[in-house]
mmCIF file of the N, C-alpha and C atoms, coordinates in Angstrom:
data_MODEL
# 
_entry.id   MODEL 
# 
loop_
_atom_site.group_PDB 
_atom_site.id 
_atom_site.type_symbol 
_atom_site.label_atom_id 
_atom_site.label_alt_id 
_atom_site.label_comp_id 
_atom_site.label_asym_id 
_atom_site.label_entity_id 
_atom_site.label_seq_id 
_atom_site.pdbx_PDB_ins_code 
_atom_site.Cartn_x 
_atom_site.Cartn_y 
_atom_site.Cartn_z 
_atom_site.occupancy 
_atom_site.B_iso_or_equiv 
_atom_site.pdbx_formal_charge 
_atom_site.auth_seq_id 
_atom_site.auth_comp_id 
_atom_site.auth_asym_id 
_atom_site.auth_atom_id 
_atom_site.pdbx_PDB_model_num 
ATOM 1   N N  . MET A 1 1  ? -8.546  1.779   7.190   1.00 0.00 ? 1  MET A N  1 
ATOM 2   C CA . MET A 1 1  ? -9.832  2.155   6.659   1.00 0.00 ? 1  MET A CA 1 
ATOM 3   C C  . MET A 1 1  ? -9.929  3.676   6.629   1.00 0.00 ? 1  MET A C  1 
ATOM 4   N N  . PRO A 1 2  ? -10.165 4.249   5.456   1.00 0.00 ? 2  PRO A N  1 
ATOM 5   C CA . PRO A 1 2  ? -10.261 5.712   5.386   1.00 0.00 ? 2  PRO A CA 1 
ATOM 6   C C  . PRO A 1 2  ? -11.553 6.212   6.031   1.00 0.00 ? 2  PRO A C  1 
ATOM 7   N N  . CYS A 1 3  ? -11.508 7.463   6.461   1.00 0.00 ? 3  CYS A N  1 
ATOM 8   C CA . CYS A 1 3  ? -12.739 8.031   7.007   1.00 0.00 ? 3  CYS A CA 1 
ATOM 9   C C  . CYS A 1 3  ? -13.688 8.342   5.852   1.00 0.00 ? 3  CYS A C  1 
ATOM 10  N N  . LEU A 1 4  ? -14.929 8.523   6.194   1.00 0.00 ? 4  LEU A N  1 
ATOM 11  C CA . LEU A 1 4  ? -15.981 8.710   5.201   1.00 0.00 ? 4  LEU A CA 1 
ATOM 12  C C  . LEU A 1 4  ? -15.735 9.933   4.318   1.00 0.00 ? 4  LEU A C  1 
ATOM 13  N N  . SER A 1 5  ? -15.158 10.981  4.869   1.00 0.00 ? 5  SER A N  1 
ATOM 14  C CA . SER A 1 5  ? -14.937 12.214  4.101   1.00 0.00 ? 5  SER A CA 1 
ATOM 15  C C  . SER A 1 5  ? -13.842 12.067  3.046   1.00 0.00 ? 5  SER A C  1 
ATOM 16  N N  . LYS A 1 6  ? -12.979 11.076  3.169   1.00 0.00 ? 6  LYS A N  1 
ATOM 17  C CA . LYS A 1 6  ? -11.890 10.886  2.203   1.00 0.00 ? 6  LYS A CA 1 
ATOM 18  C C  . LYS A 1 6  ? -12.258 9.961   1.053   1.00 0.00 ? 6  LYS A C  1 
ATOM 19  N N  . LEU A 1 7  ? -13.453 9.382   1.086   1.00 0.00 ? 7  LEU A N  1 
ATOM 20  C CA . LEU A 1 7  ? -13.897 8.505   0.005   1.00 0.00 ? 7  LEU A CA 1 
ATOM 21  C C  . LEU A 1 7  ? -14.507 9.331   -1.121  1.00 0.00 ? 7  LEU A C  1 
ATOM 22  N N  . PRO A 1 8  ? -14.382 8.874   -2.365  1.00 0.00 ? 8  PRO A N  1 
ATOM 23  C CA . PRO A 1 8  ? -14.953 9.630   -3.485  1.00 0.00 ? 8  PRO A CA 1 
ATOM 24  C C  . PRO A 1 8  ? -16.473 9.516   -3.530  1.00 0.00 ? 8  PRO A C  1 
ATOM 25  N N  . ASP A 1 9  ? -17.102 10.527  -4.127  1.00 0.00 ? 9  ASP A N  1 
ATOM 26  C CA . ASP A 1 9  ? -18.554 10.516  -4.324  1.00 0.00 ? 9  ASP A CA 1 
ATOM 27  C C  . ASP A 1 9  ? -18.912 9.714   -5.559  1.00 0.00 ? 9  ASP A C  1 
ATOM 28  N N  . ASN A 1 10 ? -19.957 8.922   -5.477  1.00 0.00 ? 10 ASN A N  1 
ATOM 29  C CA . ASN A 1 10 ? -20.506 8.182   -6.622  1.00 0.00 ? 10 ASN A CA 1 
ATOM 30  C C  . ASN A 1 10 ? -19.440 7.578   -7.523  1.00 0.00 ? 10 ASN A C  1 
ATOM 31  N N  . ILE A 1 11 ? -18.701 6.647   -6.978  1.00 0.00 ? 11 ILE A N  1 
ATOM 32  C CA . ILE A 1 11 ? -17.672 5.947   -7.734  1.00 0.00 ? 11 ILE A CA 1 
ATOM 33  C C  . ILE A 1 11 ? -18.342 5.081   -8.806  1.00 0.00 ? 11 ILE A C  1 
ATOM 34  N N  . ASN A 1 12 ? -17.703 4.905   -9.930  1.00 0.00 ? 12 ASN A N  1 
ATOM 35  C CA . ASN A 1 12 ? -18.241 4.105   -11.024 1.00 0.00 ? 12 ASN A CA 1 
ATOM 36  C C  . ASN A 1 12 ? -18.212 2.625   -10.632 1.00 0.00 ? 12 ASN A C  1 
ATOM 37  N N  . ARG A 1 13 ? -19.362 1.978   -10.611 1.00 0.00 ? 13 ARG A N  1 
ATOM 38  C CA . ARG A 1 13 ? -19.437 0.585   -10.171 1.00 0.00 ? 13 ARG A CA 1 
ATOM 39  C C  . ARG A 1 13 ? -18.650 -0.338  -11.079 1.00 0.00 ? 13 ARG A C  1 
ATOM 40  N N  . ARG A 1 14 ? -18.650 -0.081  -12.387 1.00 0.00 ? 14 ARG A N  1 
ATOM 41  C CA . ARG A 1 14 ? -17.919 -0.934  -13.326 1.00 0.00 ? 14 ARG A CA 1 
ATOM 42  C C  . ARG A 1 14 ? -16.421 -0.907  -13.034 1.00 0.00 ? 14 ARG A C  1 
ATOM 43  N N  . LYS A 1 15 ? -15.872 0.272   -12.768 1.00 0.00 ? 15 LYS A N  1 
ATOM 44  C CA . LYS A 1 15 ? -14.446 0.391   -12.445 1.00 0.00 ? 15 LYS A CA 1 
ATOM 45  C C  . LYS A 1 15 ? -14.144 -0.291  -11.113 1.00 0.00 ? 15 LYS A C  1 
ATOM 46  N N  . PHE A 1 16 ? -15.044 -0.128  -10.158 1.00 0.00 ? 16 PHE A N  1 
ATOM 47  C CA . PHE A 1 16 ? -14.865 -0.746  -8.844  1.00 0.00 ? 16 PHE A CA 1 
ATOM 48  C C  . PHE A 1 16 ? -14.856 -2.266  -8.966  1.00 0.00 ? 16 PHE A C  1 
ATOM 49  N N  . LEU A 1 17 ? -15.789 -2.815  -9.750  1.00 0.00 ? 17 LEU A N  1 
ATOM 50  C CA . LEU A 1 17 ? -15.843 -4.266  -9.937  1.00 0.00 ? 17 LEU A CA 1 
ATOM 51  C C  . LEU A 1 17 ? -14.612 -4.774  -10.679 1.00 0.00 ? 17 LEU A C  1 
ATOM 52  N N  . ARG A 1 18 ? -14.138 -4.014  -11.666 1.00 0.00 ? 18 ARG A N  1 
ATOM 53  C CA . ARG A 1 18 ? -12.926 -4.411  -12.395 1.00 0.00 ? 18 ARG A CA 1 
ATOM 54  C C  . ARG A 1 18 ? -11.723 -4.481  -11.463 1.00 0.00 ? 18 ARG A C  1 
ATOM 55  N N  . ALA A 1 19 ? -11.620 -3.500  -10.574 1.00 0.00 ? 19 ALA A N  1 
ATOM 56  C CA . ALA A 1 19 ? -10.522 -3.487  -9.610  1.00 0.00 ? 19 ALA A CA 1 
ATOM 57  C C  . ALA A 1 19 ? -10.602 -4.704  -8.693  1.00 0.00 ? 19 ALA A C  1 
ATOM 58  N N  . LEU A 1 20 ? -11.805 -5.068  -8.268  1.00 0.00 ? 20 LEU A N  1 
ATOM 59  C CA . LEU A 1 20 ? -11.963 -6.244  -7.412  1.00 0.00 ? 20 LEU A CA 1 
ATOM 60  C C  . LEU A 1 20 ? -11.650 -7.530  -8.169  1.00 0.00 ? 20 LEU A C  1 
ATOM 61  N N  . MET A 1 21 ? -12.023 -7.592  -9.443  1.00 0.00 ? 21 MET A N  1 
ATOM 62  C CA . MET A 1 21 ? -11.721 -8.783  -10.243 1.00 0.00 ? 21 MET A CA 1 
ATOM 63  C C  . MET A 1 21 ? -10.214 -8.955  -10.415 1.00 0.00 ? 21 MET A C  1 
ATOM 64  N N  . ARG A 1 22 ? -9.472  -7.869  -10.452 1.00 0.00 ? 22 ARG A N  1 
ATOM 65  C CA . ARG A 1 22 ? -8.012  -7.960  -10.556 1.00 0.00 ? 22 ARG A CA 1 
ATOM 66  C C  . ARG A 1 22 ? -7.401  -8.580  -9.309  1.00 0.00 ? 22 ARG A C  1 
ATOM 67  N N  . TYR A 1 23 ? -8.109  -8.514  -8.197  1.00 0.00 ? 23 TYR A N  1 
ATOM 68  C CA . TYR A 1 23 ? -7.659  -9.162  -6.969  1.00 0.00 ? 23 TYR A CA 1 
ATOM 69  C C  . TYR A 1 23 ? -8.114  -10.610 -6.867  1.00 0.00 ? 23 TYR A C  1 
ATOM 70  N N  . GLY A 1 24 ? -8.985  -11.047 -7.768  1.00 0.00 ? 24 GLY A N  1 
ATOM 71  C CA . GLY A 1 24 ? -9.412  -12.431 -7.753  1.00 0.00 ? 24 GLY A CA 1 
ATOM 72  C C  . GLY A 1 24 ? -10.858 -12.651 -7.378  1.00 0.00 ? 24 GLY A C  1 
ATOM 73  N N  . PHE A 1 25 ? -11.605 -11.598 -7.110  1.00 0.00 ? 25 PHE A N  1 
ATOM 74  C CA . PHE A 1 25 ? -13.020 -11.752 -6.807  1.00 0.00 ? 25 PHE A CA 1 
ATOM 75  C C  . PHE A 1 25 ? -13.760 -12.278 -8.029  1.00 0.00 ? 25 PHE A C  1 
ATOM 76  N N  . LYS A 1 26 ? -14.752 -13.094 -7.797  1.00 0.00 ? 26 LYS A N  1 
ATOM 77  C CA . LYS A 1 26 ? -15.650 -13.568 -8.849  1.00 0.00 ? 26 LYS A CA 1 
ATOM 78  C C  . LYS A 1 26 ? -16.897 -12.705 -8.804  1.00 0.00 ? 26 LYS A C  1 
ATOM 79  N N  . VAL A 1 27 ? -17.286 -12.145 -9.949  1.00 0.00 ? 27 VAL A N  1 
ATOM 80  C CA . VAL A 1 27 ? -18.445 -11.260 -10.022 1.00 0.00 ? 27 VAL A CA 1 
ATOM 81  C C  . VAL A 1 27 ? -19.586 -11.985 -10.705 1.00 0.00 ? 27 VAL A C  1 
ATOM 82  N N  . ASP A 1 28 ? -20.739 -11.998 -10.047 1.00 0.00 ? 28 ASP A N  1 
ATOM 83  C CA . ASP A 1 28 ? -21.939 -12.629 -10.593 1.00 0.00 ? 28 ASP A CA 1 
ATOM 84  C C  . ASP A 1 28 ? -23.006 -11.550 -10.733 1.00 0.00 ? 28 ASP A C  1 
ATOM 85  N N  . MET A 1 29 ? -23.232 -11.113 -11.976 1.00 0.00 ? 29 MET A N  1 
ATOM 86  C CA . MET A 1 29 ? -24.190 -10.036 -12.215 1.00 0.00 ? 29 MET A CA 1 
ATOM 87  C C  . MET A 1 29 ? -25.634 -10.485 -11.967 1.00 0.00 ? 29 MET A C  1 
ATOM 88  N N  . SER A 1 30 ? -25.892 -11.778 -12.006 1.00 0.00 ? 30 SER A N  1 
ATOM 89  C CA . SER A 1 30 ? -27.248 -12.261 -11.752 1.00 0.00 ? 30 SER A CA 1 
ATOM 90  C C  . SER A 1 30 ? -27.424 -12.705 -10.299 1.00 0.00 ? 30 SER A C  1 
ATOM 91  N N  . GLY A 1 31 ? -26.399 -12.543 -9.489  1.00 0.00 ? 31 GLY A N  1 
ATOM 92  C CA . GLY A 1 31 ? -26.450 -13.022 -8.111  1.00 0.00 ? 31 GLY A CA 1 
ATOM 93  C C  . GLY A 1 31 ? -27.260 -12.155 -7.171  1.00 0.00 ? 31 GLY A C  1 
ATOM 94  N N  . GLY A 1 32 ? -27.387 -10.886 -7.477  1.00 0.00 ? 32 GLY A N  1 
ATOM 95  C CA . GLY A 1 32 ? -28.165 -9.998  -6.626  1.00 0.00 ? 32 GLY A CA 1 
ATOM 96  C C  . GLY A 1 32 ? -29.539 -9.782  -7.226  1.00 0.00 ? 32 GLY A C  1 
ATOM 97  N N  . GLY A 1 33 ? -30.384 -9.138  -6.486  1.00 0.00 ? 33 GLY A N  1 
ATOM 98  C CA . GLY A 1 33 ? -31.722 -8.854  -6.993  1.00 0.00 ? 33 GLY A CA 1 
ATOM 99  C C  . GLY A 1 33 ? -31.768 -7.520  -7.711  1.00 0.00 ? 33 GLY A C  1 
ATOM 100 N N  . GLY A 1 34 ? -32.438 -7.448  -8.822  1.00 0.00 ? 34 GLY A N  1 
ATOM 101 C CA . GLY A 1 34 ? -32.578 -6.189  -9.550  1.00 0.00 ? 34 GLY A CA 1 
ATOM 102 C C  . GLY A 1 34 ? -31.261 -5.688  -10.095 1.00 0.00 ? 34 GLY A C  1 
ATOM 103 N N  . SER A 1 35 ? -30.850 -4.504  -9.657  1.00 0.00 ? 35 SER A N  1 
ATOM 104 C CA . SER A 1 35 ? -29.625 -3.900  -10.166 1.00 0.00 ? 35 SER A CA 1 
ATOM 105 C C  . SER A 1 35 ? -28.416 -4.223  -9.297  1.00 0.00 ? 35 SER A C  1 
ATOM 106 N N  . HIS A 1 36 ? -28.554 -5.106  -8.350  1.00 0.00 ? 36 HIS A N  1 
ATOM 107 C CA . HIS A 1 36 ? -27.450 -5.504  -7.493  1.00 0.00 ? 36 HIS A CA 1 
ATOM 108 C C  . HIS A 1 36 ? -26.651 -6.623  -8.157  1.00 0.00 ? 36 HIS A C  1 
ATOM 109 N N  . CYS A 1 37 ? -25.402 -6.775  -7.741  1.00 0.00 ? 37 CYS A N  1 
ATOM 110 C CA . CYS A 1 37 ? -24.604 -7.919  -8.184  1.00 0.00 ? 37 CYS A CA 1 
ATOM 111 C C  . CYS A 1 37 ? -23.904 -8.505  -6.960  1.00 0.00 ? 37 CYS A C  1 
ATOM 112 N N  . LYS A 1 38 ? -23.364 -9.689  -7.120  1.00 0.00 ? 38 LYS A N  1 
ATOM 113 C CA . LYS A 1 38 ? -22.738 -10.387 -6.001  1.00 0.00 ? 38 LYS A CA 1 
ATOM 114 C C  . LYS A 1 38 ? -21.276 -10.645 -6.336  1.00 0.00 ? 38 LYS A C  1 
ATOM 115 N N  . ILE A 1 39 ? -20.384 -10.338 -5.393  1.00 0.00 ? 39 ILE A N  1 
ATOM 116 C CA . ILE A 1 39 ? -18.975 -10.683 -5.560  1.00 0.00 ? 39 ILE A CA 1 
ATOM 117 C C  . ILE A 1 39 ? -18.645 -11.765 -4.548  1.00 0.00 ? 39 ILE A C  1 
ATOM 118 N N  . THR A 1 40 ? -17.799 -12.698 -4.953  1.00 0.00 ? 40 THR A N  1 
ATOM 119 C CA . THR A 1 40 ? -17.418 -13.804 -4.085  1.00 0.00 ? 40 THR A CA 1 
ATOM 120 C C  . THR A 1 40 ? -15.906 -13.886 -4.016  1.00 0.00 ? 40 THR A C  1 
ATOM 121 N N  . TRP A 1 41 ? -15.387 -14.005 -2.816  1.00 0.00 ? 41 TRP A N  1 
ATOM 122 C CA . TRP A 1 41 ? -13.960 -14.184 -2.601  1.00 0.00 ? 41 TRP A CA 1 
ATOM 123 C C  . TRP A 1 41 ? -13.669 -15.680 -2.622  1.00 0.00 ? 41 TRP A C  1 
ATOM 124 N N  . PRO A 1 42 ? -12.864 -16.143 -3.602  1.00 0.00 ? 42 PRO A N  1 
ATOM 125 C CA . PRO A 1 42 ? -12.657 -17.580 -3.748  1.00 0.00 ? 42 PRO A CA 1 
ATOM 126 C C  . PRO A 1 42 ? -11.886 -18.233 -2.600  1.00 0.00 ? 42 PRO A C  1 
ATOM 127 N N  . GLY A 1 43 ? -11.147 -17.448 -1.845  1.00 0.00 ? 43 GLY A N  1 
ATOM 128 C CA . GLY A 1 43 ? -10.372 -18.017 -0.744  1.00 0.00 ? 43 GLY A CA 1 
ATOM 129 C C  . GLY A 1 43 ? -11.224 -18.691 0.309   1.00 0.00 ? 43 GLY A C  1 
ATOM 130 N N  . ASN A 1 44 ? -12.365 -18.087 0.646   1.00 0.00 ? 44 ASN A N  1 
ATOM 131 C CA . ASN A 1 44 ? -13.214 -18.664 1.686   1.00 0.00 ? 44 ASN A CA 1 
ATOM 132 C C  . ASN A 1 44 ? -14.677 -18.771 1.270   1.00 0.00 ? 44 ASN A C  1 
ATOM 133 N N  . GLY A 1 45 ? -15.012 -18.357 0.048   1.00 0.00 ? 45 GLY A N  1 
ATOM 134 C CA . GLY A 1 45 ? -16.381 -18.475 -0.438  1.00 0.00 ? 45 GLY A CA 1 
ATOM 135 C C  . GLY A 1 45 ? -17.337 -17.429 0.084   1.00 0.00 ? 45 GLY A C  1 
ATOM 136 N N  . GLU A 1 46 ? -16.826 -16.442 0.832   1.00 0.00 ? 46 GLU A N  1 
ATOM 137 C CA . GLU A 1 46 ? -17.673 -15.372 1.355   1.00 0.00 ? 46 GLU A CA 1 
ATOM 138 C C  . GLU A 1 46 ? -18.144 -14.489 0.208   1.00 0.00 ? 46 GLU A C  1 
ATOM 139 N N  . SER A 1 47 ? -19.384 -14.026 0.282   1.00 0.00 ? 47 SER A N  1 
ATOM 140 C CA . SER A 1 47 ? -19.915 -13.168 -0.778  1.00 0.00 ? 47 SER A CA 1 
ATOM 141 C C  . SER A 1 47 ? -20.473 -11.880 -0.189  1.00 0.00 ? 47 SER A C  1 
ATOM 142 N N  . ILE A 1 48 ? -20.482 -10.833 -1.031  1.00 0.00 ? 48 ILE A N  1 
ATOM 143 C CA . ILE A 1 48 ? -20.975 -9.512  -0.670  1.00 0.00 ? 48 ILE A CA 1 
ATOM 144 C C  . ILE A 1 48 ? -21.843 -9.029  -1.817  1.00 0.00 ? 48 ILE A C  1 
ATOM 145 N N  . THR A 1 49 ? -22.981 -8.434  -1.516  1.00 0.00 ? 49 THR A N  1 
ATOM 146 C CA . THR A 1 49 ? -23.859 -7.872  -2.533  1.00 0.00 ? 49 THR A CA 1 
ATOM 147 C C  . THR A 1 49 ? -23.512 -6.406  -2.724  1.00 0.00 ? 49 THR A C  1 
ATOM 148 N N  . ILE A 1 50 ? -23.367 -5.998  -3.987  1.00 0.00 ? 50 ILE A N  1 
ATOM 149 C CA . ILE A 1 50 ? -23.002 -4.619  -4.317  1.00 0.00 ? 50 ILE A CA 1 
ATOM 150 C C  . ILE A 1 50 ? -24.176 -3.947  -5.014  1.00 0.00 ? 50 ILE A C  1 
ATOM 151 N N  . GLN A 1 51 ? -24.527 -2.773  -4.538  1.00 0.00 ? 51 GLN A N  1 
ATOM 152 C CA . GLN A 1 51 ? -25.623 -1.993  -5.123  1.00 0.00 ? 51 GLN A CA 1 
ATOM 153 C C  . GLN A 1 51 ? -25.166 -1.317  -6.404  1.00 0.00 ? 51 GLN A C  1 
ATOM 154 N N  . CYS A 1 52 ? -26.125 -0.835  -7.153  1.00 0.00 ? 52 CYS A N  1 
ATOM 155 C CA . CYS A 1 52 ? -25.839 -0.097  -8.378  1.00 0.00 ? 52 CYS A CA 1 
ATOM 156 C C  . CYS A 1 52 ? -25.240 1.266   -8.047  1.00 0.00 ? 52 CYS A C  1 
ATOM 157 N N  . ASP A 1 53 ? -25.798 1.937   -7.067  1.00 0.00 ? 53 ASP A N  1 
ATOM 158 C CA . ASP A 1 53 ? -25.370 3.283   -6.693  1.00 0.00 ? 53 ASP A CA 1 
ATOM 159 C C  . ASP A 1 53 ? -24.355 3.196   -5.563  1.00 0.00 ? 53 ASP A C  1 
ATOM 160 N N  . LEU A 1 54 ? -23.096 3.527   -5.839  1.00 0.00 ? 54 LEU A N  1 
ATOM 161 C CA . LEU A 1 54 ? -22.056 3.457   -4.811  1.00 0.00 ? 54 LEU A CA 1 
ATOM 162 C C  . LEU A 1 54 ? -21.808 4.836   -4.208  1.00 0.00 ? 54 LEU A C  1 
ATOM 163 N N  . ARG A 1 55 ? -22.736 5.270   -3.352  1.00 0.00 ? 55 ARG A N  1 
ATOM 164 C CA . ARG A 1 55 ? -22.547 6.512   -2.617  1.00 0.00 ? 55 ARG A CA 1 
ATOM 165 C C  . ARG A 1 55 ? -21.459 6.305   -1.565  1.00 0.00 ? 55 ARG A C  1 
ATOM 166 N N  . LYS A 1 56 ? -21.058 7.389   -0.911  1.00 0.00 ? 56 LYS A N  1 
ATOM 167 C CA . LYS A 1 56 ? -20.000 7.299   0.093   1.00 0.00 ? 56 LYS A CA 1 
ATOM 168 C C  . LYS A 1 56 ? -20.344 6.337   1.221   1.00 0.00 ? 56 LYS A C  1 
ATOM 169 N N  . ASP A 1 57 ? -21.548 6.433   1.737   1.00 0.00 ? 57 ASP A N  1 
ATOM 170 C CA . ASP A 1 57 ? -21.913 5.577   2.867   1.00 0.00 ? 57 ASP A CA 1 
ATOM 171 C C  . ASP A 1 57 ? -21.969 4.111   2.461   1.00 0.00 ? 57 ASP A C  1 
ATOM 172 N N  . VAL A 1 58 ? -22.429 3.832   1.250   1.00 0.00 ? 58 VAL A N  1 
ATOM 173 C CA . VAL A 1 58 ? -22.485 2.453   0.757   1.00 0.00 ? 58 VAL A CA 1 
ATOM 174 C C  . VAL A 1 58 ? -21.073 1.936   0.511   1.00 0.00 ? 58 VAL A C  1 
ATOM 175 N N  . LEU A 1 59 ? -20.222 2.762   -0.099  1.00 0.00 ? 59 LEU A N  1 
ATOM 176 C CA . LEU A 1 59 ? -18.840 2.372   -0.363  1.00 0.00 ? 59 LEU A CA 1 
ATOM 177 C C  . LEU A 1 59 ? -18.102 2.096   0.941   1.00 0.00 ? 59 LEU A C  1 
ATOM 178 N N  . TYR A 1 60 ? -18.336 2.914   1.952   1.00 0.00 ? 60 TYR A N  1 
ATOM 179 C CA . TYR A 1 60 ? -17.697 2.719   3.256   1.00 0.00 ? 60 TYR A CA 1 
ATOM 180 C C  . TYR A 1 60 ? -18.076 1.354   3.834   1.00 0.00 ? 60 TYR A C  1 
ATOM 181 N N  . TYR A 1 61 ? -19.350 1.026   3.784   1.00 0.00 ? 61 TYR A N  1 
ATOM 182 C CA . TYR A 1 61 ? -19.816 -0.272  4.284   1.00 0.00 ? 61 TYR A CA 1 
ATOM 183 C C  . TYR A 1 61 ? -19.179 -1.416  3.495   1.00 0.00 ? 61 TYR A C  1 
ATOM 184 N N  . LEU A 1 62 ? -19.147 -1.303  2.151   1.00 0.00 ? 62 LEU A N  1 
ATOM 185 C CA . LEU A 1 62 ? -18.570 -2.354  1.315   1.00 0.00 ? 62 LEU A CA 1 
ATOM 186 C C  . LEU A 1 62 ? -17.085 -2.552  1.609   1.00 0.00 ? 62 LEU A C  1 
ATOM 187 N N  . LEU A 1 63 ? -16.361 -1.460  1.742   1.00 0.00 ? 63 LEU A N  1 
ATOM 188 C CA . LEU A 1 63 ? -14.927 -1.558  2.033   1.00 0.00 ? 63 LEU A CA 1 
ATOM 189 C C  . LEU A 1 63 ? -14.675 -2.202  3.382   1.00 0.00 ? 63 LEU A C  1 
ATOM 190 N N  . LYS A 1 64 ? -15.539 -1.899  4.335   1.00 0.00 ? 64 LYS A N  1 
ATOM 191 C CA . LYS A 1 64 ? -15.429 -2.516  5.661   1.00 0.00 ? 64 LYS A CA 1 
ATOM 192 C C  . LYS A 1 64 ? -15.650 -4.030  5.574   1.00 0.00 ? 64 LYS A C  1 
ATOM 193 N N  . GLU A 1 65 ? -16.664 -4.438  4.826   1.00 0.00 ? 65 GLU A N  1 
ATOM 194 C CA . GLU A 1 65 ? -16.950 -5.861  4.653   1.00 0.00 ? 65 GLU A CA 1 
ATOM 195 C C  . GLU A 1 65 ? -15.827 -6.574  3.889   1.00 0.00 ? 65 GLU A C  1 
ATOM 196 N N  . ILE A 1 66 ? -15.332 -5.939  2.831   1.00 0.00 ? 66 ILE A N  1 
ATOM 197 C CA . ILE A 1 66 ? -14.245 -6.533  2.045   1.00 0.00 ? 66 ILE A CA 1 
ATOM 198 C C  . ILE A 1 66 ? -13.001 -6.694  2.903   1.00 0.00 ? 66 ILE A C  1 
ATOM 199 N N  . ASN A 1 67 ? -12.679 -5.680  3.691   1.00 0.00 ? 67 ASN A N  1 
ATOM 200 C CA . ASN A 1 67 ? -11.503 -5.755  4.548   1.00 0.00 ? 67 ASN A CA 1 
ATOM 201 C C  . ASN A 1 67 ? -11.659 -6.840  5.603   1.00 0.00 ? 67 ASN A C  1 
ATOM 202 N N  . LYS A 1 68 ? -12.850 -6.961  6.171   1.00 0.00 ? 68 LYS A N  1 
ATOM 203 C CA . LYS A 1 68 ? -13.091 -7.959  7.214   1.00 0.00 ? 68 LYS A CA 1 
ATOM 204 C C  . LYS A 1 68 ? -12.995 -9.382  6.655   1.00 0.00 ? 68 LYS A C  1 
ATOM 205 N N  . LYS A 1 69 ? -13.502 -9.602  5.442   1.00 0.00 ? 69 LYS A N  1 
ATOM 206 C CA . LYS A 1 69 ? -13.563 -10.951 4.886   1.00 0.00 ? 69 LYS A CA 1 
ATOM 207 C C  . LYS A 1 69 ? -12.301 -11.362 4.131   1.00 0.00 ? 69 LYS A C  1 
ATOM 208 N N  . THR A 1 70 ? -11.542 -10.365 3.609   1.00 0.00 ? 70 THR A N  1 
ATOM 209 C CA . THR A 1 70 ? -10.385 -10.713 2.780   1.00 0.00 ? 70 THR A CA 1 
ATOM 210 C C  . THR A 1 70 ? -9.079  -10.105 3.229   1.00 0.00 ? 70 THR A C  1 
ATOM 211 N N  . GLY A 1 71 ? -9.127  -9.011  3.992   1.00 0.00 ? 71 GLY A N  1 
ATOM 212 C CA . GLY A 1 71 ? -7.911  -8.327  4.402   1.00 0.00 ? 71 GLY A CA 1 
ATOM 213 C C  . GLY A 1 71 ? -7.424  -7.292  3.398   1.00 0.00 ? 71 GLY A C  1 
ATOM 214 N N  . ILE A 1 72 ? -8.146  -7.105  2.299   1.00 0.00 ? 72 ILE A N  1 
ATOM 215 C CA . ILE A 1 72 ? -7.774  -6.115  1.286   1.00 0.00 ? 72 ILE A CA 1 
ATOM 216 C C  . ILE A 1 72 ? -8.342  -4.765  1.710   1.00 0.00 ? 72 ILE A C  1 
ATOM 217 N N  . ASN A 1 73 ? -7.486  -3.730  1.691   1.00 0.00 ? 73 ASN A N  1 
ATOM 218 C CA . ASN A 1 73 ? -7.968  -2.415  2.123   1.00 0.00 ? 73 ASN A CA 1 
ATOM 219 C C  . ASN A 1 73 ? -8.211  -1.491  0.928   1.00 0.00 ? 73 ASN A C  1 
ATOM 220 N N  . TRP A 1 74 ? -8.715  -0.282  1.212   1.00 0.00 ? 74 TRP A N  1 
ATOM 221 C CA . TRP A 1 74 ? -9.096  0.682   0.179   1.00 0.00 ? 74 TRP A CA 1 
ATOM 222 C C  . TRP A 1 74 ? -7.904  1.120   -0.661  1.00 0.00 ? 74 TRP A C  1 
ATOM 223 N N  . GLU A 1 75 ? -6.767  1.330   -0.062  1.00 0.00 ? 75 GLU A N  1 
ATOM 224 C CA . GLU A 1 75 ? -5.591  1.780   -0.807  1.00 0.00 ? 75 GLU A CA 1 
ATOM 225 C C  . GLU A 1 75 ? -5.180  0.739   -1.853  1.00 0.00 ? 75 GLU A C  1 
ATOM 226 N N  . GLU A 1 76 ? -5.278  -0.517  -1.497  1.00 0.00 ? 76 GLU A N  1 
ATOM 227 C CA . GLU A 1 76 ? -4.946  -1.586  -2.455  1.00 0.00 ? 76 GLU A CA 1 
ATOM 228 C C  . GLU A 1 76 ? -5.949  -1.629  -3.608  1.00 0.00 ? 76 GLU A C  1 
ATOM 229 N N  . ILE A 1 77 ? -7.221  -1.488  -3.296  1.00 0.00 ? 77 ILE A N  1 
ATOM 230 C CA . ILE A 1 77 ? -8.250  -1.492  -4.343  1.00 0.00 ? 77 ILE A CA 1 
ATOM 231 C C  . ILE A 1 77 ? -8.089  -0.269  -5.233  1.00 0.00 ? 77 ILE A C  1 
ATOM 232 N N  . LYS A 1 78 ? -7.850  0.888   -4.622  1.00 0.00 ? 78 LYS A N  1 
ATOM 233 C CA . LYS A 1 78 ? -7.707  2.133   -5.388  1.00 0.00 ? 78 LYS A CA 1 
ATOM 234 C C  . LYS A 1 78 ? -6.526  2.058   -6.351  1.00 0.00 ? 78 LYS A C  1 
ATOM 235 N N  . SER A 1 79 ? -5.483  1.338   -5.986  1.00 0.00 ? 79 SER A N  1 
ATOM 236 C CA . SER A 1 79 ? -4.311  1.233   -6.865  1.00 0.00 ? 79 SER A CA 1 
ATOM 237 C C  . SER A 1 79 ? -4.594  0.414   -8.112  1.00 0.00 ? 79 SER A C  1 
ATOM 238 N N  . LYS A 1 80 ? -5.657  -0.372  -8.121  1.00 0.00 ? 80 LYS A N  1 
ATOM 239 C CA . LYS A 1 80 ? -6.016  -1.218  -9.278  1.00 0.00 ? 80 LYS A CA 1 
ATOM 240 C C  . LYS A 1 80 ? -6.963  -0.528  -10.256 1.00 0.00 ? 80 LYS A C  1 
ATOM 241 N N  . PHE A 1 81 ? -7.387  0.714   -9.963  1.00 0.00 ? 81 PHE A N  1 
ATOM 242 C CA . PHE A 1 81 ? -8.282  1.430   -10.869 1.00 0.00 ? 81 PHE A CA 1 
ATOM 243 C C  . PHE A 1 81 ? -7.588  1.755   -12.161 1.00 0.00 ? 81 PHE A C  1 
# 
């Protein structure tokens, strides 16, 4: 898990979601409330809500949750951009 200072500022949510879909995540744009969306890992059915604004602190939390639920780390996701 990278430290907070090594994460990019305001990453593009569309690119981030595309990278996750390449790993097999299912994206449901109507799954979250308002501007949020929901991603689901088909292996165990776990889901995570993603905000519209991916600031560093939000991205750090999301990467932590993704790693905990799927084992996929930031370097692997970054390689799919």
